[in-house]
DRENPA-3360 file (N, C-alpha, C; in nm, 2 decimals, always signed):
BEGIN
1 = MYESFFSL = -6.11/-6.28/-0.57/-5.98/-6.27/-0.64/-5.93/-6.13/-0.66 ~ -6.03/-6.04/-0.69/-5.99/-5.90/-0.72/-6.01/-5.80/-0.60 ~ -6.06/-5.85/-0.49/-6.09/-5.77/-0.38/-5.98/-5.69/-0.33 ~ -5.86/-5.75/-0.30/-5.75/-5.68/-0.24/-5.69/-5.58/-0.34 ~ -5.70/-5.61/-0.47/-5.64/-5.52/-0.57/-5.72/-5.39/-0.57 ~ -5.85/-5.40/-0.55/-5.93/-5.28/-0.55/-5.96/-5.23/-0.41 ~ -5.89/-5.28/-0.31/-5.91/-5.24/-0.16/-6.05/-5.26/-0.12 ~ -6.11/-5.37/-0.15/-6.25/-5.40/-0.11/-6.25/-5.51/+0.00;
9 = KEKPFTIA = -6.34/-5.50/+0.09/-6.36/-5.60/+0.19/-6.42/-5.72/+0.15 ~ -6.51/-5.71/+0.05/-6.58/-5.83/-0.01/-6.63/-5.79/-0.15 ~ -6.68/-5.90/-0.22/-6.72/-5.87/-0.36/-6.85/-5.79/-0.35 ~ -6.85/-5.68/-0.43/-6.97/-5.59/-0.42/-7.09/-5.64/-0.51 ~ -7.07/-5.72/-0.61/-7.17/-5.75/-0.70/-7.21/-5.90/-0.71 ~ -7.22/-5.96/-0.60/-7.27/-6.10/-0.60/-7.42/-6.10/-0.63 ~ -7.47/-6.21/-0.69/-7.61/-6.21/-0.73/-7.70/-6.27/-0.62 ~ -7.64/-6.31/-0.50/-7.72/-6.36/-0.39/-7.81/-6.25/-0.34;
17 = ANPSFLFL = -7.93/-6.29/-0.29/-8.03/-6.20/-0.24/-7.99/-6.15/-0.10 ~ -7.90/-6.06/-0.09/-7.84/-6.01/+0.03/-7.91/-5.88/+0.07 ~ -8.00/-5.88/+0.17/-8.07/-5.76/+0.21/-7.98/-5.65/+0.26 ~ -7.86/-5.68/+0.31/-7.77/-5.58/+0.35/-7.71/-5.49/+0.24 ~ -7.72/-5.54/+0.12/-7.68/-5.47/+0.00/-7.79/-5.40/-0.07 ~ -7.91/-5.41/-0.02/-8.03/-5.36/-0.09/-8.02/-5.21/-0.12 ~ -8.04/-5.17/-0.24/-8.04/-5.03/-0.29/-8.19/-4.99/-0.30 ~ -8.23/-4.90/-0.22/-8.37/-4.86/-0.22/-8.40/-4.75/-0.32;
25 = SQRHQEAL = -8.42/-4.80/-0.44/-8.46/-4.71/-0.55/-8.61/-4.66/-0.51 ~ -8.66/-4.57/-0.59/-8.80/-4.53/-0.56/-8.89/-4.64/-0.57 ~ -8.88/-4.73/-0.66/-8.97/-4.84/-0.68/-8.95/-4.95/-0.57 ~ -8.83/-4.97/-0.53/-8.81/-5.07/-0.43/-8.86/-5.02/-0.29 ~ -8.84/-4.89/-0.27/-8.90/-4.83/-0.15/-9.05/-4.84/-0.15 ~ -9.11/-4.81/-0.26/-9.26/-4.82/-0.27/-9.30/-4.97/-0.25 ~ -9.23/-5.06/-0.31/-9.27/-5.21/-0.28/-9.26/-5.24/-0.14 ~ -9.15/-5.20/-0.07/-9.14/-5.23/+0.07/-9.25/-5.16/+0.15;
33 = SYLTYGIK = -9.29/-5.04/+0.11/-9.39/-4.97/+0.18/-9.53/-5.04/+0.16 ~ -9.55/-5.09/+0.04/-9.68/-5.16/+0.02/-9.68/-5.29/+0.10 ~ -9.57/-5.36/+0.11/-9.57/-5.48/+0.19/-9.59/-5.45/+0.34 ~ -9.52/-5.35/+0.39/-9.54/-5.31/+0.53/-9.68/-5.27/+0.56 ~ -9.74/-5.19/+0.47/-9.88/-5.15/+0.49/-9.97/-5.27/+0.49 ~ -9.96/-5.36/+0.40/-10.04/-5.48/+0.39/-10.04/-5.56/+0.51 ~ -9.92/-5.58/+0.57/-9.90/-5.66/+0.69/-9.96/-5.59/+0.81 ~ -9.93/-5.46/+0.82/-9.98/-5.38/+0.94/-10.13/-5.38/+0.94;
41 = ERVGFIQI = -10.19/-5.36/+0.82/-10.34/-5.35/+0.82/-10.41/-5.48/+0.80 ~ -10.33/-5.59/+0.80/-10.39/-5.73/+0.80/-10.49/-5.74/+0.68 ~ -10.44/-5.71/+0.56/-10.53/-5.71/+0.44/-10.55/-5.85/+0.39 ~ -10.47/-5.94/+0.43/-10.49/-6.08/+0.38/-10.40/-6.12/+0.27 ~ -10.43/-6.08/+0.15/-10.34/-6.11/+0.03/-10.27/-5.99/-0.02 ~ -10.14/-6.01/-0.05/-10.06/-5.91/-0.11/-9.99/-5.98/-0.23 ~ -9.98/-5.91/-0.34/-9.91/-5.96/-0.46/-9.80/-5.87/-0.50 ~ -9.68/-5.92/-0.51/-9.56/-5.85/-0.56/-9.50/-5.92/-0.68;
49 = TGEVGTGK = -9.49/-5.85/-0.79/-9.44/-5.91/-0.91/-9.33/-5.82/-0.97 ~ -9.25/-5.88/-1.06/-9.14/-5.81/-1.12/-9.07/-5.90/-1.21 ~ -9.00/-5.85/-1.31/-8.92/-5.93/-1.40/-8.81/-6.00/-1.32 ~ -8.75/-6.10/-1.39/-8.64/-6.18/-1.33/-8.53/-6.08/-1.30 ~ -8.47/-6.09/-1.17/-8.36/-6.01/-1.14/-8.38/-5.87/-1.09 ~ -8.51/-5.83/-1.07/-8.54/-5.69/-1.02/-8.53/-5.68/-0.87 ~ -8.51/-5.78/-0.80/-8.49/-5.77/-0.66/-8.60/-5.81/-0.57 ~ -8.70/-5.89/-0.62/-8.81/-5.92/-0.54/-8.78/-6.00/-0.41;
57 = TTICRALL = -8.69/-6.10/-0.43/-8.65/-6.18/-0.31/-8.57/-6.10/-0.21 ~ -8.49/-6.01/-0.26/-8.41/-5.93/-0.17/-8.50/-5.84/-0.09 ~ -8.60/-5.78/-0.16/-8.70/-5.70/-0.09/-8.77/-5.78/+0.02 ~ -8.80/-5.90/-0.01/-8.87/-5.99/+0.09/-8.78/-6.02/+0.21 ~ -8.65/-6.04/+0.18/-8.56/-6.07/+0.29/-8.54/-5.94/+0.38 ~ -8.53/-5.83/+0.31/-8.52/-5.70/+0.38/-8.64/-5.68/+0.47 ~ -8.76/-5.71/+0.42/-8.88/-5.70/+0.50/-8.88/-5.79/+0.62 ~ -8.83/-5.91/+0.61/-8.83/-6.00/+0.72/-8.73/-5.95/+0.83;
65 = NQLDEKIK = -8.62/-5.89/+0.78/-8.53/-5.83/+0.88/-8.59/-5.71/+0.96 ~ -8.69/-5.65/+0.90/-8.75/-5.53/+0.97/-8.87/-5.57/+1.06 ~ -8.92/-5.69/+1.04/-9.04/-5.73/+1.12/-9.00/-5.74/+1.27 ~ -9.09/-5.69/+1.36/-9.06/-5.70/+1.50/-9.11/-5.84/+1.55 ~ -9.08/-5.86/+1.68/-9.11/-5.99/+1.74/-9.25/-6.03/+1.75 ~ -9.34/-5.93/+1.73/-9.49/-5.96/+1.73/-9.54/-6.01/+1.60 ~ -9.45/-6.02/+1.50/-9.49/-6.07/+1.37/-9.41/-6.20/+1.34 ~ -9.49/-6.31/+1.33/-9.43/-6.44/+1.30/-9.44/-6.47/+1.15;
73 = SAFIFNSD = -9.33/-6.52/+1.10/-9.32/-6.53/+0.95/-9.27/-6.67/+0.90 ~ -9.31/-6.70/+0.78/-9.26/-6.82/+0.71/-9.23/-6.78/+0.57 ~ -9.12/-6.82/+0.52/-9.08/-6.78/+0.38/-9.06/-6.91/+0.30 ~ -9.15/-6.93/+0.21/-9.14/-7.05/+0.12/-9.08/-7.01/-0.01 ~ -8.96/-7.07/-0.04/-8.89/-7.03/-0.16/-8.89/-7.14/-0.27 ~ -8.94/-7.26/-0.23/-8.96/-7.37/-0.33/-9.11/-7.38/-0.35 ~ -9.16/-7.33/-0.46/-9.30/-7.33/-0.49/-9.34/-7.45/-0.58 ~ -9.25/-7.53/-0.62/-9.28/-7.64/-0.71/-9.32/-7.76/-0.62;
81 = LSGTQLME = -9.44/-7.75/-0.55/-9.48/-7.84/-0.46/-9.63/-7.88/-0.48 ~ -9.67/-8.00/-0.44/-9.81/-8.03/-0.44/-9.88/-7.96/-0.33 ~ -10.01/-7.97/-0.33/-10.09/-7.90/-0.23/-10.05/-7.95/-0.09 ~ -10.04/-8.08/-0.07/-10.01/-8.13/+0.07/-9.86/-8.10/+0.10 ~ -9.77/-8.11/+0.01/-9.63/-8.07/+0.03/-9.62/-7.92/+0.07 ~ -9.70/-7.84/+0.01/-9.70/-7.70/+0.04/-9.74/-7.67/+0.18 ~ -9.85/-7.74/+0.22/-9.90/-7.72/+0.36/-9.80/-7.77/+0.46 ~ -9.74/-7.89/+0.43/-9.63/-7.94/+0.52/-9.52/-7.84/+0.53;
89 = TILDDFGI = -9.47/-7.78/+0.42/-9.36/-7.69/+0.42/-9.40/-7.57/+0.50 ~ -9.52/-7.52/+0.49/-9.57/-7.40/+0.56/-9.56/-7.43/+0.71 ~ -9.62/-7.54/+0.75/-9.62/-7.57/+0.89/-9.48/-7.59/+0.95 ~ -9.39/-7.66/+0.87/-9.26/-7.68/+0.92/-9.19/-7.54/+0.94 ~ -9.21/-7.45/+0.84/-9.14/-7.32/+0.85/-9.19/-7.24/+0.97 ~ -9.32/-7.25/+1.01/-9.37/-7.19/+1.12/-9.33/-7.26/+1.25 ~ -9.27/-7.38/+1.24/-9.23/-7.45/+1.36/-9.35/-7.53/+1.42 ~ -9.45/-7.56/+1.34/-9.57/-7.63/+1.39/-9.55/-7.78/+1.37;
97 = KAERRNRA = -9.56/-7.86/+1.47/-9.55/-8.00/+1.47/-9.69/-8.06/+1.45 ~ -9.71/-8.13/+1.34/-9.84/-8.20/+1.32/-9.81/-8.35/+1.32 ~ -9.89/-8.42/+1.41/-9.87/-8.56/+1.42/-9.92/-8.63/+1.30 ~ -10.03/-8.58/+1.24/-10.09/-8.64/+1.12/-10.06/-8.55/+1.00 ~ -10.04/-8.61/+0.89/-10.00/-8.53/+0.77/-10.10/-8.53/+0.66 ~ -10.23/-8.56/+0.69/-10.33/-8.54/+0.59/-10.38/-8.40/+0.58 ~ -10.44/-8.36/+0.48/-10.48/-8.22/+0.45/-10.56/-8.16/+0.56 ~ -10.66/-8.24/+0.61/-10.75/-8.18/+0.71/-10.67/-8.16/+0.84;
105 = ALFSELNR = -10.58/-8.25/+0.88/-10.51/-8.23/+1.00/-10.41/-8.11/+0.99 ~ -10.35/-8.09/+0.87/-10.26/-7.98/+0.85/-10.33/-7.85/+0.87 ~ -10.45/-7.84/+0.81/-10.53/-7.72/+0.82/-10.57/-7.69/+0.96 ~ -10.61/-7.80/+1.03/-10.65/-7.78/+1.17/-10.53/-7.73/+1.26 ~ -10.41/-7.79/+1.24/-10.30/-7.75/+1.32/-10.26/-7.60/+1.29 ~ -10.27/-7.56/+1.16/-10.24/-7.42/+1.12/-10.34/-7.33/+1.19 ~ -10.47/-7.37/+1.18/-10.57/-7.28/+1.24/-10.55/-7.27/+1.39 ~ -10.52/-7.38/+1.46/-10.49/-7.37/+1.60/-10.37/-7.27/+1.63;
113 = FLIEQLSL = -10.27/-7.28/+1.55/-10.15/-7.20/+1.56/-10.19/-7.05/+1.54 ~ -10.27/-7.02/+1.44/-10.31/-6.88/+1.41/-10.40/-6.82/+1.52 ~ -10.49/-6.90/+1.58/-10.57/-6.86/+1.69/-10.49/-6.83/+1.81 ~ -10.39/-6.92/+1.83/-10.30/-6.90/+1.95/-10.22/-6.77/+1.93 ~ -10.17/-6.74/+1.81/-10.09/-6.62/+1.79/-10.18/-6.49/+1.80 ~ -10.31/-6.50/+1.76/-10.40/-6.39/+1.78/-10.42/-6.36/+1.92 ~ -10.43/-6.47/+2.01/-10.45/-6.45/+2.15/-10.33/-6.38/+2.21 ~ -10.21/-6.39/+2.15/-10.09/-6.33/+2.20/-10.07/-6.19/+2.13;
121 = DNNVVLII = -10.17/-6.15/+2.05/-10.16/-6.02/+1.98/-10.05/-6.02/+1.88 ~ -10.02/-6.14/+1.82/-9.92/-6.15/+1.72/-9.99/-6.15/+1.58 ~ -9.91/-6.11/+1.48/-9.95/-6.11/+1.34/-9.87/-6.22/+1.27 ~ -9.93/-6.29/+1.18/-9.86/-6.40/+1.11/-9.86/-6.38/+0.96 ~ -9.74/-6.39/+0.91/-9.71/-6.36/+0.77/-9.65/-6.48/+0.69 ~ -9.71/-6.51/+0.58/-9.66/-6.62/+0.49/-9.62/-6.56/+0.36 ~ -9.49/-6.58/+0.32/-9.44/-6.53/+0.20/-9.41/-6.65/+0.11 ~ -9.47/-6.65/-0.01/-9.44/-6.76/-0.11/-9.37/-6.70/-0.23;
129 = DEAQNLSH = -9.24/-6.73/-0.24/-9.16/-6.68/-0.35/-9.18/-6.77/-0.48 ~ -9.16/-6.71/-0.59/-9.17/-6.78/-0.72/-9.31/-6.84/-0.73 ~ -9.41/-6.76/-0.69/-9.55/-6.82/-0.68/-9.61/-6.85/-0.82 ~ -9.54/-6.80/-0.93/-9.60/-6.83/-1.06/-9.58/-6.98/-1.09 ~ -9.50/-7.05/-1.01/-9.48/-7.19/-1.04/-9.58/-7.28/-0.97 ~ -9.67/-7.22/-0.88/-9.77/-7.30/-0.81/-9.87/-7.35/-0.91 ~ -9.92/-7.47/-0.90/-10.03/-7.52/-0.98/-10.16/-7.45/-0.95 ~ -10.26/-7.47/-1.03/-10.39/-7.41/-1.00/-10.44/-7.47/-0.87;
137 = KSLEQVRM = -10.42/-7.60/-0.85/-10.47/-7.67/-0.73/-10.40/-7.61/-0.61 ~ -10.27/-7.58/-0.62/-10.20/-7.53/-0.50/-10.24/-7.38/-0.48 ~ -10.26/-7.31/-0.58/-10.31/-7.17/-0.57/-10.45/-7.16/-0.50 ~ -10.53/-7.26/-0.54/-10.66/-7.27/-0.48/-10.65/-7.30/-0.33 ~ -10.56/-7.39/-0.30/-10.54/-7.42/-0.16/-10.48/-7.30/-0.08 ~ -10.40/-7.22/-0.14/-10.35/-7.10/-0.08/-10.47/-7.01/-0.05 ~ -10.57/-7.00/-0.15/-10.69/-6.92/-0.13/-10.76/-6.97/+0.00 ~ -10.77/-7.10/+0.01/-10.85/-7.16/+0.12/-10.78/-7.12/+0.26;
145 = LSNLEAEN = -10.65/-7.09/+0.26/-10.59/-7.04/+0.38/-10.65/-6.91/+0.43 ~ -10.70/-6.83/+0.34/-10.75/-6.70/+0.38/-10.89/-6.72/+0.45 ~ -10.94/-6.84/+0.44/-11.07/-6.86/+0.52/-11.04/-6.88/+0.67 ~ -10.92/-6.89/+0.70/-10.88/-6.90/+0.84/-10.87/-6.76/+0.90 ~ -10.98/-6.71/+0.95/-10.99/-6.57/+1.00/-11.08/-6.56/+1.12 ~ -11.06/-6.45/+1.19/-11.14/-6.42/+1.31/-11.26/-6.34/+1.26 ~ -11.34/-6.29/+1.36/-11.47/-6.22/+1.32/-11.44/-6.09/+1.24 ~ -11.33/-6.02/+1.28/-11.31/-5.89/+1.21/-11.17/-5.87/+1.15;
153 = QKLLQIIL = -11.09/-5.98/+1.14/-10.96/-5.96/+1.08/-10.90/-6.09/+1.03 ~ -10.81/-6.08/+0.94/-10.74/-6.19/+0.88/-10.64/-6.25/+0.98 ~ -10.64/-6.38/+1.00/-10.54/-6.44/+1.09/-10.41/-6.46/+1.02 ~ -10.41/-6.46/+0.89/-10.29/-6.49/+0.81/-10.27/-6.39/+0.70 ~ -10.16/-6.32/+0.69/-10.13/-6.23/+0.58/-10.04/-6.31/+0.48 ~ -10.09/-6.32/+0.35/-10.02/-6.41/+0.25/-9.96/-6.32/+0.14 ~ -9.83/-6.32/+0.12/-9.76/-6.25/+0.02/-9.72/-6.34/-0.09 ~ -9.78/-6.32/-0.21/-9.74/-6.40/-0.33/-9.64/-6.31/-0.41;
161 = VGQPELRE = -9.53/-6.37/-0.43/-9.42/-6.30/-0.50/-9.39/-6.38/-0.63 ~ -9.38/-6.31/-0.74/-9.35/-6.39/-0.86/-9.32/-6.30/-0.98 ~ -9.29/-6.37/-1.09/-9.26/-6.30/-1.21/-9.39/-6.26/-1.28 ~ -9.38/-6.18/-1.39/-9.51/-6.13/-1.45/-9.61/-6.24/-1.49 ~ -9.56/-6.36/-1.51/-9.64/-6.47/-1.54/-9.75/-6.50/-1.43 ~ -9.71/-6.46/-1.30/-9.81/-6.47/-1.19/-9.94/-6.39/-1.22 ~ -9.92/-6.27/-1.27/-10.03/-6.19/-1.30/-10.12/-6.25/-1.41 ~ -10.05/-6.31/-1.51/-10.13/-6.38/-1.61/-10.20/-6.50/-1.56;
169 = RLKSPALR = -10.14/-6.58/-1.47/-10.20/-6.69/-1.41/-10.32/-6.66/-1.34 ~ -10.32/-6.55/-1.26/-10.43/-6.51/-1.18/-10.55/-6.45/-1.26 ~ -10.53/-6.43/-1.39/-10.64/-6.38/-1.48/-10.73/-6.50/-1.52 ~ -10.68/-6.62/-1.49/-10.76/-6.73/-1.52/-10.90/-6.73/-1.45 ~ -11.01/-6.76/-1.52/-11.14/-6.76/-1.46/-11.15/-6.86/-1.34 ~ -11.07/-6.96/-1.35/-11.07/-7.06/-1.24/-11.01/-7.01/-1.11 ~ -10.93/-6.90/-1.12/-10.87/-6.84/-1.00/-10.93/-6.71/-0.97 ~ -11.05/-6.68/-1.02/-11.11/-6.55/-0.99/-11.13/-6.52/-0.84;
177 = QLRQRISV = -11.17/-6.62/-0.77/-11.19/-6.60/-0.62/-11.06/-6.56/-0.55 ~ -10.95/-6.62/-0.59/-10.82/-6.58/-0.53/-10.79/-6.44/-0.58 ~ -10.80/-6.41/-0.71/-10.77/-6.28/-0.76/-10.85/-6.17/-0.69 ~ -10.97/-6.19/-0.66/-11.06/-6.09/-0.60/-11.02/-6.07/-0.45 ~ -10.95/-6.16/-0.39/-10.91/-6.14/-0.25/-10.78/-6.07/-0.24 ~ -10.71/-6.04/-0.34/-10.58/-5.97/-0.33/-10.61/-5.82/-0.32 ~ -10.57/-5.77/-0.20/-10.60/-5.63/-0.17/-10.49/-5.53/-0.21 ~ -10.37/-5.58/-0.21/-10.25/-5.49/-0.24/-10.17/-5.55/-0.35;
185 = RYHIQALK = -10.15/-5.48/-0.45/-10.06/-5.53/-0.57/-9.95/-5.42/-0.60 ~ -9.83/-5.47/-0.63/-9.73/-5.38/-0.67/-9.64/-5.46/-0.77 ~ -9.60/-5.39/-0.88/-9.51/-5.45/-0.98/-9.37/-5.37/-0.97 ~ -9.27/-5.44/-0.94/-9.13/-5.38/-0.93/-9.07/-5.37/-1.07 ~ -9.04/-5.25/-1.11/-8.98/-5.23/-1.24/-8.83/-5.21/-1.23 ~ -8.76/-5.21/-1.34/-8.62/-5.20/-1.34/-8.57/-5.06/-1.30 ~ -8.45/-5.04/-1.26/-8.39/-4.91/-1.22/-8.40/-4.82/-1.34 ~ -8.42/-4.69/-1.30/-8.42/-4.59/-1.41/-8.27/-4.56/-1.44;
193 = PEEVPLYI = -8.24/-4.52/-1.57/-8.10/-4.50/-1.61/-8.02/-4.41/-1.51 ~ -8.08/-4.31/-1.45/-8.01/-4.22/-1.36/-7.98/-4.29/-1.23 ~ -8.05/-4.40/-1.20/-8.03/-4.47/-1.07/-7.92/-4.57/-1.08 ~ -7.88/-4.61/-1.20/-7.78/-4.72/-1.22/-7.64/-4.68/-1.16 ~ -7.59/-4.56/-1.19/-7.46/-4.52/-1.12/-7.47/-4.51/-0.97 ~ -7.59/-4.47/-0.92/-7.61/-4.46/-0.78/-7.61/-4.60/-0.72 ~ -7.67/-4.70/-0.79/-7.67/-4.84/-0.75/-7.53/-4.89/-0.74 ~ -7.45/-4.87/-0.84/-7.32/-4.92/-0.85/-7.23/-4.86/-0.74;
201 = AHRLNLAG = -7.24/-4.73/-0.72/-7.17/-4.66/-0.61/-7.21/-4.72/-0.47 ~ -7.34/-4.74/-0.46/-7.39/-4.79/-0.33/-7.33/-4.93/-0.29 ~ -7.33/-5.02/-0.39/-7.27/-5.15/-0.36/-7.12/-5.14/-0.34 ~ -7.05/-5.06/-0.42/-6.91/-5.05/-0.40/-6.87/-4.99/-0.26 ~ -6.95/-4.89/-0.22/-6.92/-4.84/-0.08/-6.95/-4.94/+0.03 ~ -7.06/-5.02/+0.01/-7.09/-5.12/+0.12/-6.98/-5.22/+0.12 ~ -6.91/-5.25/+0.01/-6.81/-5.34/+0.00/-6.67/-5.29/+0.05 ~ -6.67/-5.16/+0.08/-6.55/-5.10/+0.14/-6.47/-5.01/+0.05;
209 = ANGTGPIF = -6.53/-4.97/-0.07/-6.45/-4.88/-0.16/-6.42/-4.75/-0.10 ~ -6.53/-4.68/-0.05/-6.51/-4.55/+0.01/-6.42/-4.45/-0.06 ~ -6.44/-4.45/-0.19/-6.37/-4.35/-0.27/-6.23/-4.40/-0.32 ~ -6.19/-4.51/-0.27/-6.05/-4.56/-0.31/-6.06/-4.69/-0.40 ~ -6.18/-4.73/-0.42/-6.20/-4.85/-0.50/-6.20/-4.83/-0.65 ~ -6.25/-4.92/-0.73/-6.25/-4.91/-0.88/-6.34/-4.80/-0.92 ~ -6.31/-4.74/-1.04/-6.39/-4.63/-1.09/-6.45/-4.68/-1.22 ~ -6.59/-4.67/-1.23/-6.66/-4.70/-1.36/-6.68/-4.57/-1.43;
217 = DKDAIAEI = -6.61/-4.55/-1.54/-6.62/-4.41/-1.61/-6.76/-4.40/-1.67 ~ -6.79/-4.28/-1.72/-6.92/-4.24/-1.77/-6.97/-4.33/-1.88 ~ -6.88/-4.35/-1.98/-6.91/-4.44/-2.09/-6.94/-4.58/-2.05 ~ -6.86/-4.63/-1.95/-6.88/-4.76/-1.90/-7.02/-4.77/-1.84 ~ -7.06/-4.67/-1.76/-7.19/-4.67/-1.70/-7.30/-4.68/-1.80 ~ -7.28/-4.60/-1.91/-7.38/-4.59/-2.02/-7.40/-4.73/-2.08 ~ -7.29/-4.80/-2.10/-7.29/-4.93/-2.16/-7.36/-5.03/-2.07 ~ -7.34/-5.02/-1.94/-7.40/-5.10/-1.84/-7.55/-5.08/-1.84;
225 = VRYSGGIP = -7.60/-4.96/-1.85/-7.74/-4.93/-1.86/-7.80/-4.99/-1.99 ~ -7.73/-4.98/-2.10/-7.78/-5.03/-2.23/-7.79/-5.18/-2.22 ~ -7.69/-5.25/-2.16/-7.69/-5.39/-2.16/-7.79/-5.45/-2.06 ~ -7.80/-5.39/-1.94/-7.88/-5.44/-1.83/-8.02/-5.40/-1.84 ~ -8.05/-5.29/-1.90/-8.19/-5.24/-1.90/-8.23/-5.20/-1.76 ~ -8.13/-5.18/-1.67/-8.17/-5.14/-1.53/-8.20/-5.26/-1.44 ~ -8.19/-5.38/-1.49/-8.21/-5.50/-1.41/-8.10/-5.52/-1.31 ~ -8.12/-5.51/-1.18/-8.01/-5.52/-1.08/-7.92/-5.65/-1.10;
233 = RLINIVCD = -7.99/-5.76/-1.13/-7.91/-5.89/-1.14/-7.81/-5.88/-1.25 ~ -7.86/-5.82/-1.37/-7.77/-5.81/-1.48/-7.66/-5.71/-1.46 ~ -7.69/-5.60/-1.38/-7.59/-5.50/-1.35/-7.48/-5.57/-1.26 ~ -7.52/-5.66/-1.17/-7.43/-5.73/-1.08/-7.34/-5.82/-1.16 ~ -7.40/-5.89/-1.26/-7.32/-5.99/-1.33/-7.22/-5.92/-1.42 ~ -7.25/-5.81/-1.49/-7.16/-5.74/-1.58/-7.05/-5.67/-1.50 ~ -7.09/-5.61/-1.39/-6.99/-5.53/-1.31/-6.89/-5.63/-1.24 ~ -6.94/-5.74/-1.20/-6.85/-5.84/-1.14/-6.75/-5.89/-1.24;
241 = KALLLAYV = -6.80/-5.92/-1.36/-6.71/-5.97/-1.47/-6.61/-5.86/-1.51 ~ -6.66/-5.73/-1.51/-6.57/-5.62/-1.55/-6.46/-5.60/-1.45 ~ -6.49/-5.61/-1.32/-6.39/-5.59/-1.22/-6.28/-5.70/-1.23 ~ -6.33/-5.82/-1.26/-6.23/-5.93/-1.28/-6.14/-5.90/-1.40 ~ -6.20/-5.86/-1.51/-6.12/-5.83/-1.63/-6.02/-5.71/-1.60 ~ -6.07/-5.61/-1.53/-5.99/-5.49/-1.50/-5.87/-5.53/-1.41 ~ -5.90/-5.62/-1.32/-5.79/-5.68/-1.23/-5.69/-5.75/-1.32 ~ -5.73/-5.83/-1.41/-5.64/-5.91/-1.49/-5.55/-5.81/-1.58;
249 = LGSRTVDV = -5.61/-5.70/-1.62/-5.54/-5.60/-1.70/-5.46/-5.51/-1.62 ~ -5.48/-5.51/-1.49/-5.40/-5.42/-1.40/-5.45/-5.28/-1.40 ~ -5.58/-5.26/-1.43/-5.64/-5.13/-1.43/-5.74/-5.11/-1.32 ~ -5.73/-4.99/-1.25/-5.83/-4.96/-1.15/-5.95/-4.88/-1.20 ~ -5.95/-4.86/-1.33/-6.06/-4.79/-1.40/-6.13/-4.88/-1.49 ~ -6.26/-4.89/-1.48/-6.34/-4.98/-1.57/-6.39/-4.89/-1.68 ~ -6.35/-4.91/-1.80/-6.39/-4.83/-1.92/-6.49/-4.90/-2.00 ~ -6.54/-4.84/-2.11/-6.65/-4.89/-2.19/-6.60/-5.02/-2.26;
257 = ETIKKSVI = -6.47/-5.03/-2.30/-6.42/-5.14/-2.37/-6.42/-5.26/-2.27 ~ -6.39/-5.24/-2.15/-6.39/-5.35/-2.05/-6.53/-5.40/-2.03 ~ -6.63/-5.32/-2.03/-6.77/-5.36/-2.02/-6.81/-5.44/-2.15 ~ -6.77/-5.39/-2.26/-6.81/-5.46/-2.39/-6.75/-5.60/-2.39 ~ -6.62/-5.61/-2.35/-6.55/-5.74/-2.35/-6.62/-5.83/-2.24 ~ -6.66/-5.78/-2.13/-6.73/-5.85/-2.03/-6.87/-5.91/-2.08 ~ -6.94/-5.82/-2.15/-7.07/-5.87/-2.21/-7.05/-5.98/-2.31 ~ -6.94/-5.97/-2.39/-6.91/-6.08/-2.49/-6.89/-6.21/-2.41;
265 = EIEGIVP = -6.81/-6.21/-2.30/-6.79/-6.33/-2.23/-6.92/-6.38/-2.16 ~ -7.00/-6.29/-2.11/-7.12/-6.33/-2.04/-7.22/-6.40/-2.14 ~ -7.23/-6.34/-2.25/-7.32/-6.39/-2.35/-7.27/-6.51/-2.43 ~ -7.14/-6.54/-2.41/-7.08/-6.65/-2.48/-7.06/-6.63/-2.63 ~ -7.04/-6.50/-2.67/-7.03/-6.46/-2.81/-6.89/-6.50/-2.85 ~ -6.88/-6.57/-2.97/-6.75/-6.60/-3.02/-6.70/-6.49/-3.12 ~ -6.59/-6.42/-3.09/-6.54/-6.31/-3.17/-6.52/-6.36/-3.32;
% end
C-alpha cells in the first residue's frame, strides 16, 4: 500500500524468512561461520539457538543458498512429528523413495542413500527447525541417525535449530547421549543498539530506497531500539506499521510519535 508513496520496489519489513534481506550483524555472521565450519568438517551435530525472531530460520535459508552442488540438504520446518513421521519427512525431503514405511526400512533406505552420497564424494546435511518441539523419543531417534557413519567420518551432518528451550531440553539426563554428541553450539543474540539503524537502512536500501525513501529520525530509532530490544522480527513489525501510519499521515519522515502510535496499535493498547 505504501510502497509507491515512499518510492520503494517492495515492502522492506516483511516478517518472512527471506535470506535476500539478511543483515549480517556480527552475531549472524558468527552463526553462519559456525554452521559452515560444522558442515565442512563433518562434525555430526550442530546446535543453533536464539530467542524468537532473532533470525535463526533466515540464517538457515541463507546457508542453504550458499551450499554447493556437492552438499545435499533437507530442511525440516515442522518438528511436531512422531518418530516415524519425522523419518518419513526426512526421506521425502531428500527425495528418497521407500517402499516400506516401517522404522527399520526407513533407516535402511537412509543409510543406503548416505553411503551412495559418500561414494560420490557428497556431504549430506539435515536441518531441523523449531527442534525444541521434538519429543524425547524423536530427539533420541535423531541421535540414532548419527550412528549412520563411515569408518572415519560422519555420513550425516545434523543441525538442530531452536529457541532457548532446546538448550534446557538437552540438559535432561535422558538426553545426555545426544547432548554429548553436539560438537558445535552457537546462540544468536539480539542486535546491538548501534546495529539497529544499520539494519533498518539495509532493508530500506534492498527495497529500493537508495536515499530517496522514508527517513526514520534519531528519536524514532531510539524508540524502536527500546521497544524491540534488538529483535529483528519486532523491528520489522514496528517499522512496517510505522511506514503505513506515516503514509496515512502523508509524511515521508517517521518520527518518535509515529513509532509510539504504532506500538500502541501492535500491542492492542486501548488509549
